[in-house]
N, C-alpha and C positions, 0 to 999 in steps of 0.2 A: 165180627170183623167188618170194618168199613172198606168198601172198594176204593182203591186209589185211581186217579186219572191214569189213562194209558201211558203217558209219558213219565209217570212216577212209579210205574210197575217195574219190578226187578226182572231182568232177563233170566229166564229159567226158573223164576219164582223164589230164588234163594240167593244168599250171599256167596261169593267166590270162596274156594277152598283155602285161600291164604290166611283167613282169619285165625288169629292165635299164633302166627308165625313171626319170628324176629326178623327185622330188616338186616340184610347181610352185605349189600353193596349197591353202589350207583356207578354206572359206567356211561361213556359217551362214545358213539360212533357217528352214524348219521342221525341217530335218535338219542333220547335219554332212555337208559335202560335201568330199571329198578328191580333189584333182586331181594327176595325174602326166603326164609328157610335156612336151616343150618348148613345145607349143601347147595344153596342158591337154586332150589328146585322150582321156585315160583318166579316167573319173569314178567314184568310189565314193560313193553317197548312202546314209548310214547313219541309220536311223530309230529307233534305240534306244540305250541305254547300251551301252558296250563297254569292254574293258580295253586298256591299253597297258602294256607291260612293257619295261624295259631295265635294264642292270646298275647304273646310277647311281641310278635312280628306284625300282626294285622294280616292283611291279604296282599300278596304280591304276585306278579306275573312272572313265571319262570319261562325263560326262552333259551333254546339252544337250536340254532339253525346254521350249520357250517356251510351251507350252500347259498345263503342269502347274501347277495352282493350289494343290497341297498340299505340294510339295517344292521344293528348290532348282532353279532354271532351268538352272544350269550348274555344273559341277565339273570341275576338272583340265584345262581347255582350254589353259592355258599349257604344261602337260607335253606335250600333243598337238602343240603348235607346234614342238617340238624335231625333228620328222621332216622339216621343210621342206628343209633342205639335203641330205637323204639320197637314196639310190637304192633302188628296190625290188629286192630280191634273191630274194624268194619271194612268190607270190600264189596261195593255194590256196582253192578253194571246194569244200568237202566235201559229199558227198551227204546227210549229216545236217543240212546247212544252215548250218554255221558257216563263217565266212570268216577266213582268217589271212593277214595281210600282214607280211612280214619286211623289214627295212631294213638297209643296210650299216653303219649306226652302232650296230646292236645292238637296236633297238626291235622289238617284235612287237605288232601290233594283232590282237585277237581279237574277232569279233562273233558272238554266238550267235543262233540263229533265235528267232523269236517264234511263239507259237501263234495269235495273233489278226490279224497283218498281216505284210507283208514287212519283214524286219529290215534288209535292205540290197539295193542294186541296183548292178550294175557295167555301165557302158556304154563302148564303144570303137567309133567309127564306127557301122556298122549293127548291131553285136553288142550285145545287151542280155541280161544274166543277172540275174534278180530272184529272190531267195530267197523261195519261197512260204511262207505260214504253216506252221510245223512242219517246214520243210526240204524237200528234194527227195525223200527216200526215205520210204516208209511203214513204220511199225514194226509 
């Protein structure tokens, strides 16, 4: 096995437990909240803009910020909803802080870390993984 650079290493050395689970809902409060599992037992709370990419759509920036007074509150939420009937086939939290979710219909969501606050939080049962400001690894 070839060693990967530190910023391409997986946090905890493995994928997140959501792999193999069906998407079940997307909601909006102060964040975009993506649920997976038949009982919504996996939750991704995303607090900043992120990209979604798929063969039909290309790559777009998804934005939801109800507190922003200077820019649009929402962009490309319809494109995000296309993941609902899919299954998660990859869920990677990298030590540099970016999150990558891959779906069986071809979409990939990428969330980058923020320097000033948590960009995303994943919860499953008693397990909570929050990306700290700047990511998990110090540079």
